[in-house]
C-alpha positions as CSV (number, residue, x, y, z in Angstrom):
1,M,9.4,2.7,9.1
2,D,10.1,1.4,13.0
3,N,14.4,2.0,12.2
4,Q,13.9,5.8,10.7
5,R,11.4,6.5,14.0
6,S,14.5,4.9,16.1
7,T,16.7,7.5,14.5
8,R,14.9,10.2,15.6
9,D,14.2,9.3,19.1
10,L,17.9,8.5,19.0
11,I,18.3,12.7,17.6
12,A,16.2,13.7,19.8
13,S,17.5,12.4,22.6
14,L,21.1,13.3,22.2
15,R,19.9,17.1,22.0
16,Y,18.2,17.1,25.1
17,A,21.2,15.5,26.7
18,F,23.5,17.9,24.6
19,A,21.4,20.8,25.6
20,I,20.9,19.7,29.5
21,A,25.1,19.2,30.1
22,G,25.4,22.7,27.8
23,V,22.7,24.5,29.9
24,G,24.5,22.9,33.5
25,V,28.2,23.7,32.2
26,F,26.6,27.2,31.8
27,F,24.7,28.1,35.4
28,A,27.9,26.3,37.2
29,L,30.3,29.0,35.6
30,G,27.9,32.1,35.5
31,A,27.9,31.2,39.3
32,R,31.2,30.3,40.2
33,A,32.0,33.6,38.1
34,S,29.0,36.1,40.1
35,D,30.0,34.9,43.4
36,P,33.7,33.8,43.4
37,A,33.7,34.1,47.4
38,D,31.2,31.4,47.9
39,D,31.9,28.0,48.6
40,Y,30.9,25.9,45.5
41,P,31.7,22.2,45.7
42,P,34.6,21.3,43.3
43,L,34.0,21.9,39.4
44,V,35.4,18.2,38.3
45,L,32.6,17.3,40.9
46,E,29.8,19.8,39.6
47,L,30.5,18.1,36.1
48,A,30.3,14.8,37.2
49,V,27.2,15.0,38.9
50,L,26.0,17.1,36.2
51,A,26.6,14.0,33.5
52,V,25.0,11.1,35.7
53,V,21.5,13.7,35.5
54,S,21.8,14.9,32.0
55,T,22.2,11.3,30.9
56,G,19.1,10.4,33.9
57,L,17.2,12.8,32.8
58,T,17.0,11.2,29.0
59,L,16.0,8.5,29.9
60,C,13.2,9.6,32.6
61,R,11.6,11.9,28.9
62,R,9.9,9.4,27.5
63,R,9.3,7.7,30.3
64,R,6.7,7.9,33.8
65,G,9.8,9.3,35.6
66,L,9.6,12.7,34.2
67,V,7.7,14.1,37.1
68,P,9.9,12.4,40.0
69,C,12.7,13.1,38.8
70,T,12.6,16.5,37.9
71,L,11.0,16.6,41.2
72,V,14.3,15.0,42.9
73,L,16.5,17.1,41.1
74,V,15.1,19.8,42.8
75,P,17.0,19.9,45.8
76,V,19.4,18.5,44.2
77,S,20.4,22.1,42.7
78,M,20.0,24.0,45.8
79,I,23.4,21.8,46.1
80,F,24.2,22.6,42.9
81,A,24.3,24.8,40.2
82,G,25.0,23.3,36.9
83,V,21.3,21.0,38.2
84,I,19.5,24.1,37.8
85,G,19.4,23.9,33.6
86,A,18.4,20.8,34.3
87,V,15.3,21.5,36.3
88,M,14.6,23.9,33.7
89,L,15.0,22.0,30.9
90,G,12.6,19.0,32.5
91,L,10.0,21.9,33.4
92,L,9.8,22.4,30.0
93,A,9.6,18.7,29.0
94,I,6.9,17.8,31.3
95,A,4.6,21.6,30.1
96,V,5.4,19.7,26.4
97,R,4.4,16.1,27.3
98,R,2.3,16.4,30.4
99,S,-1.0,18.8,31.0
100,W,-1.0,22.2,32.5
101,P,-2.0,21.5,36.3
102,V,1.0,19.2,36.3
103,A,3.7,21.5,34.8
104,A,2.5,24.0,37.2
105,A,2.4,22.0,40.2
106,V,5.6,21.0,39.5
107,G,6.7,24.5,38.9
108,G,5.0,25.4,41.8
109,V,7.2,22.6,44.0
110,H,9.9,24.2,42.1
111,M,9.4,27.7,43.1
112,S,8.4,26.2,47.3
113,I,11.5,24.8,47.6
114,L,13.6,28.1,46.3
115,T,11.8,30.3,48.1
116,V,12.1,28.7,51.5
117,V,15.9,28.1,50.3
118,F,16.9,31.8,49.4
119,W,15.3,33.1,52.5
120,L,17.4,30.5,55.1
121,T,20.6,31.2,52.6
122,T,20.3,35.3,52.0
123,E,20.6,38.1,53.9
124,D,19.8,40.9,51.6
125,P,15.9,41.1,50.6
126,R,16.3,43.3,48.3
127,A,18.6,40.4,46.0
128,F,16.4,37.6,47.5
129,W,13.4,39.0,46.5
130,E,15.2,39.9,42.5
131,T,16.3,36.2,42.8
132,V,13.2,34.8,43.0
133,V,10.9,37.2,40.6
134,V,13.6,35.9,38.0
135,F,13.6,32.1,38.3
136,L,9.8,33.2,38.9
137,A,10.0,34.4,35.7
138,L,12.1,31.6,34.4
139,D,9.9,29.0,35.3
140,A,6.6,30.6,33.6
141,A,8.0,31.3,30.6
142,L,9.1,27.9,30.0
143,I,5.7,26.1,31.1
144,T,4.6,28.9,28.5
145,S,6.6,27.6,26.2
146,G,6.0,24.2,26.5
147,M,2.4,24.7,26.8
148,F,2.2,26.5,22.9
149,V,4.6,23.7,22.1
150,R,2.8,21.1,23.6
151,S,-0.8,22.8,21.5
152,Q,0.6,23.4,18.6
153,R,1.8,19.1,19.0
154,L,-2.1,18.3,19.2
155,L,-3.7,20.7,16.1
156,V,-0.7,19.1,14.3
157,H,-1.9,15.3,15.3
158,S,-6.0,16.6,14.8
159,L,-5.2,18.2,11.1
160,R,-3.5,14.3,10.4
161,E,-6.4,12.3,12.1
162,R,-9.0,14.5,10.0
163,A,-7.3,14.0,7.2
164,R,-6.5,9.9,7.7
165,D,-10.4,9.7,8.1
166,A,-11.1,12.2,4.8
167,E,-8.8,9.9,3.2
168,E,-11.1,6.3,5.0
169,Q,-14.0,8.2,4.0
170,Q,-13.0,8.9,0.4
171,R,-11.6,5.5,-0.1
172,L,-14.7,3.5,0.7
173,R,-17.2,6.3,-0.9
174,V,-14.9,5.0,-3.9
175,E,-15.4,1.4,-3.2
176,E,-19.0,1.6,-2.1
177,A,-19.1,3.6,-6.4
178,R,-17.4,0.5,-7.5
179,H,-19.7,-1.8,-5.9
180,L,-22.3,-0.7,-7.2
181,E,-21.2,0.0,-10.4
182,R,-20.3,-3.9,-10.8
183,E,-23.8,-4.9,-9.6
184,R,-25.2,-2.7,-12.4
185,L,-23.0,-4.8,-15.0
186,A,-23.2,-7.7,-13.7
187,R,-27.0,-7.3,-13.4
188,E,-26.8,-6.4,-16.8
189,M,-24.7,-8.8,-18.2
190,H,-27.0,-11.1,-16.6
191,D,-30.4,-9.3,-18.1
192,V,-29.3,-9.0,-21.5
193,L,-26.8,-11.1,-22.4
194,A,-27.5,-14.3,-20.2
195,H,-31.0,-14.5,-21.4
196,R,-30.0,-14.1,-24.9
197,I,-27.4,-16.7,-25.3
198,S,-29.6,-19.2,-23.1
199,L,-32.5,-18.6,-26.4
200,L,-29.6,-19.1,-28.8
201,A,-29.0,-22.2,-26.6
202,V,-32.6,-23.4,-26.8
203,H,-32.6,-22.5,-30.7
204,A,-29.9,-24.0,-32.0
205,G,-31.1,-27.7,-30.2
206,A,-34.2,-27.1,-31.7
207,L,-32.6,-26.8,-34.7
208,E,-29.9,-29.8,-34.1
209,F,-33.3,-32.1,-33.7
210,R,-35.0,-31.3,-36.5
211,R,-35.7,-34.0,-38.6
212,D,-35.8,-32.3,-42.1
213,A,-32.5,-30.7,-40.7
214,S,-29.4,-32.5,-42.6
215,A,-26.7,-34.0,-41.2
216,E,-24.2,-31.2,-41.4
217,E,-27.2,-28.5,-40.2
218,R,-27.5,-30.7,-37.2
219,H,-23.7,-31.3,-36.5
220,A,-23.7,-27.1,-36.5
221,A,-26.1,-26.5,-34.3
222,G,-25.0,-29.1,-32.0
223,V,-21.9,-26.9,-31.9
224,I,-23.3,-23.5,-32.1
225,R,-24.8,-25.1,-29.0
226,Q,-22.6,-26.1,-26.9
227,S,-20.7,-23.5,-28.0
228,A,-23.4,-21.2,-26.1
229,Y,-23.8,-23.6,-23.6
230,D,-19.9,-22.6,-22.3
231,A,-20.0,-18.8,-23.3
232,L,-23.3,-19.1,-20.5
233,E,-20.4,-21.1,-18.1
234,D,-17.8,-18.5,-19.1
235,L,-20.7,-15.2,-18.5
236,R,-21.3,-17.2,-15.3
237,E,-17.7,-16.7,-14.1
238,V,-17.4,-13.4,-14.8
239,I,-20.5,-12.0,-13.0
240,G,-18.9,-14.1,-9.7
241,M,-16.4,-11.9,-10.7
242,L,-17.6,-9.0,-10.5
243,R,-20.0,-9.6,-7.3
244,A,-16.9,-11.5,-5.8
245,E,-16.6,-8.4,-3.2
246,Q,-19.2,-9.1,-2.0
247,D,-20.7,-12.3,-2.3
248,T,-17.8,-15.1,-0.6
249,S,-20.1,-17.7,-1.4
250,V,-19.3,-17.6,-5.5
251,V,-17.2,-20.3,-6.3
252,E,-14.4,-19.8,-8.7
253,R,-14.4,-22.3,-12.4
254,P,-11.3,-24.2,-12.7
255,Q,-9.4,-21.8,-14.4
256,P,-7.8,-23.4,-18.3
257,T,-4.1,-24.8,-18.7
258,L,-1.7,-25.9,-21.6
259,N,-3.5,-28.9,-20.6
260,D,-6.7,-27.2,-22.1
261,L,-4.8,-26.2,-25.6
262,P,-6.2,-29.0,-27.9
263,A,-9.7,-28.9,-26.1
264,L,-9.7,-24.9,-27.2
265,V,-8.0,-25.9,-30.7
266,E,-10.7,-29.0,-31.0
267,Q,-14.1,-26.6,-30.0
268,A,-12.3,-24.2,-33.2
269,R,-12.2,-26.5,-35.3
270,Q,-16.3,-27.4,-35.1
271,A,-16.9,-24.0,-35.9
272,G,-15.1,-24.6,-38.8
273,A,-11.8,-23.1,-38.5
274,P,-8.9,-25.1,-39.7
275,V,-6.5,-24.9,-37.4
276,T,-3.6,-26.7,-37.0
277,L,-2.2,-27.0,-33.0
278,D,1.6,-27.7,-33.0
279,N,2.2,-28.3,-29.1
280,R,6.5,-28.3,-28.8
281,I,6.0,-28.6,-25.2
282,A,6.9,-32.3,-23.9
283,A,5.5,-32.1,-20.1
284,P,2.8,-29.7,-20.6
285,S,1.4,-30.5,-16.9
286,Q,4.9,-29.4,-15.5
287,V,4.0,-25.9,-17.2
288,P,3.6,-23.0,-14.3
289,T,-0.6,-23.0,-14.2
290,G,-0.3,-19.8,-14.4
291,L,2.5,-19.6,-17.4
292,G,-0.7,-21.8,-18.9
293,R,-3.0,-20.3,-18.8
294,H,-1.2,-16.9,-19.8
295,V,-0.8,-19.6,-22.9
296,Y,-4.3,-20.4,-23.0
297,R,-6.0,-16.8,-23.5
298,I,-2.8,-15.6,-26.0
299,V,-4.3,-18.7,-28.5
300,Q,-7.9,-18.1,-27.3
301,E,-7.2,-14.6,-28.8
302,G,-5.6,-15.5,-31.4
303,L,-8.9,-18.1,-32.9
304,T,-11.3,-15.3,-32.0
305,N,-9.7,-12.6,-33.9
306,A,-9.1,-15.5,-36.9
307,R,-12.8,-16.1,-36.5
308,K,-14.2,-13.0,-37.1
309,H,-11.9,-11.1,-39.4
310,A,-10.7,-14.2,-41.3
311,P,-14.1,-16.8,-41.0
312,G,-12.8,-20.2,-42.7
313,A,-8.9,-19.4,-42.9
314,Q,-6.4,-21.8,-41.9
315,V,-4.8,-21.1,-38.7
316,W,-1.3,-22.6,-37.0
317,V,-1.0,-22.4,-33.7
318,T,2.3,-23.2,-32.3
319,V,3.6,-23.2,-28.3
320,E,7.4,-24.0,-27.8
321,A,9.9,-23.4,-25.0
322,S,12.2,-20.7,-25.9
323,G,15.6,-21.2,-24.1
324,A,14.9,-22.5,-20.6
325,K,13.6,-18.7,-19.5
326,G,10.2,-18.5,-21.3
327,L,7.5,-20.3,-23.7
328,R,6.9,-18.7,-27.3
329,V,3.3,-18.4,-28.4
330,E,2.8,-17.9,-32.0
331,V,-0.6,-17.8,-34.1
332,R,-0.8,-17.2,-37.7
333,N,-3.5,-16.7,-40.2
334,R,-4.3,-16.6,-43.7
335,L,-6.0,-12.8,-44.5
336,P,-8.7,-13.1,-47.5
337,A,-8.3,-12.5,-50.1
338,G,-6.8,-9.4,-51.3
339,G,-6.1,-8.9,-48.0
340,T,-9.1,-6.9,-46.5
341,A,-10.0,-8.5,-43.6
342,T,-14.2,-8.7,-42.9
343,E,-15.7,-6.7,-41.0
344,I,-17.2,-7.9,-37.7
345,P,-18.0,-5.7,-35.3
346,G,-16.1,-5.5,-31.9
347,T,-14.7,-3.2,-29.0
348,G,-10.9,-3.0,-29.8
349,T,-9.9,-4.0,-26.3
350,G,-9.0,-7.8,-26.8
351,L,-5.1,-7.1,-28.6
352,I,-5.4,-4.4,-25.8
353,G,-6.3,-7.3,-23.2
354,L,-3.4,-9.6,-24.0
355,R,-0.7,-6.7,-24.0
356,E,-1.9,-5.9,-20.5
357,R,-1.6,-9.7,-19.2
358,V,1.4,-10.2,-20.9
359,D,2.7,-7.0,-19.7
360,L,1.9,-7.8,-15.9
361,V,4.1,-10.6,-16.1
362,G,7.3,-9.2,-17.7
363,G,6.6,-11.2,-21.1
364,R,6.4,-9.5,-25.1
365,L,3.2,-9.6,-27.4
366,E,3.5,-8.4,-31.2
367,H,0.6,-8.0,-33.9
368,A,1.2,-7.6,-37.7
369,R,0.1,-8.0,-41.3
370,T,3.1,-9.6,-43.5
371,P,4.2,-9.7,-47.2
372,D,3.2,-13.1,-47.6
373,G,-0.8,-12.1,-46.8
374,E,-0.9,-13.3,-43.1
375,F,-1.8,-12.3,-39.7
376,Q,0.6,-13.0,-37.0
377,L,0.3,-12.8,-33.4
378,R,3.5,-14.1,-31.1
379,A,4.3,-13.2,-27.5
380,W,7.3,-14.2,-25.2
381,L,6.1,-15.5,-21.9
382,P,8.4,-15.8,-18.6
383,R,9.4,-18.9,-16.8
């Protein structure tokens, strides 16, 4: 952005310098053509002065020295006709960049010096008044044009500011609406889901300690109770994430990694799912945290799908390196007899969320039923 602005400034300065030089040459040659008998400075000297003036005025154009530089050039233009063009363009630049009283004051000084010089050097009153009127019209036209350009620039700047303000207000409204929606979701999840999961944990705990319950029933109740407590922790984490933008006191739980995969499989086994884990990663702790978390979530979703749609079916989980640049994850489970999955209510967004997660890191996700009566979930993740 800064390079583009510097390039535009350089191009504008070069155009301004060439304009001063071109107009100056026009005035220098025009003066000699209109009155060849007059005693003019050597043309080479005038062109050299014009080169210095165009360079100096261009350098002053973007600084506060534009007004004094233009005023200094006014008496110089009485000697070198080519400098008249520099004075004119300087007056135009002042009208564009400064307020109209400043431009009018510089124009007044210019006309005052011109009037005095022409009064002393012109013998014909008619020629004197014609010259004064011409330069007065030129100064007025330049100041008017500069003021018009300045007003247009101010208008464009004002419109841009209003557009930026409108965009900022729209962004704030969207953020406020998003925050309110997140707060609403957090309240609903806390008031409804947390309450029901807490009741589930309480009932499971009561069943676990009933004396007339069998050992198998007490074990199952304990698994349900622990799963409910884990679900409450996950729910608190989600609620905390929903409120994290406004509540900086929320402390996130440690995110799961590849080292937590055996514990996840053990939880599934305690829930009654026969799961076989084949982790072929020699050093799971050396796998990057983000990559390990993605592997954990993929296996978690695969186990959840198997538990929902094929309860009690054998599940195989395989994690292995795929060359030196990635990891391969596979979760397979047997389909129920007849190849028809058990219909358990669900949102249907689990695999969609997994695909989005995998796509974000540049991986691939595949899932399909096989002719052997299995459902396969495969993913490749780059290291």
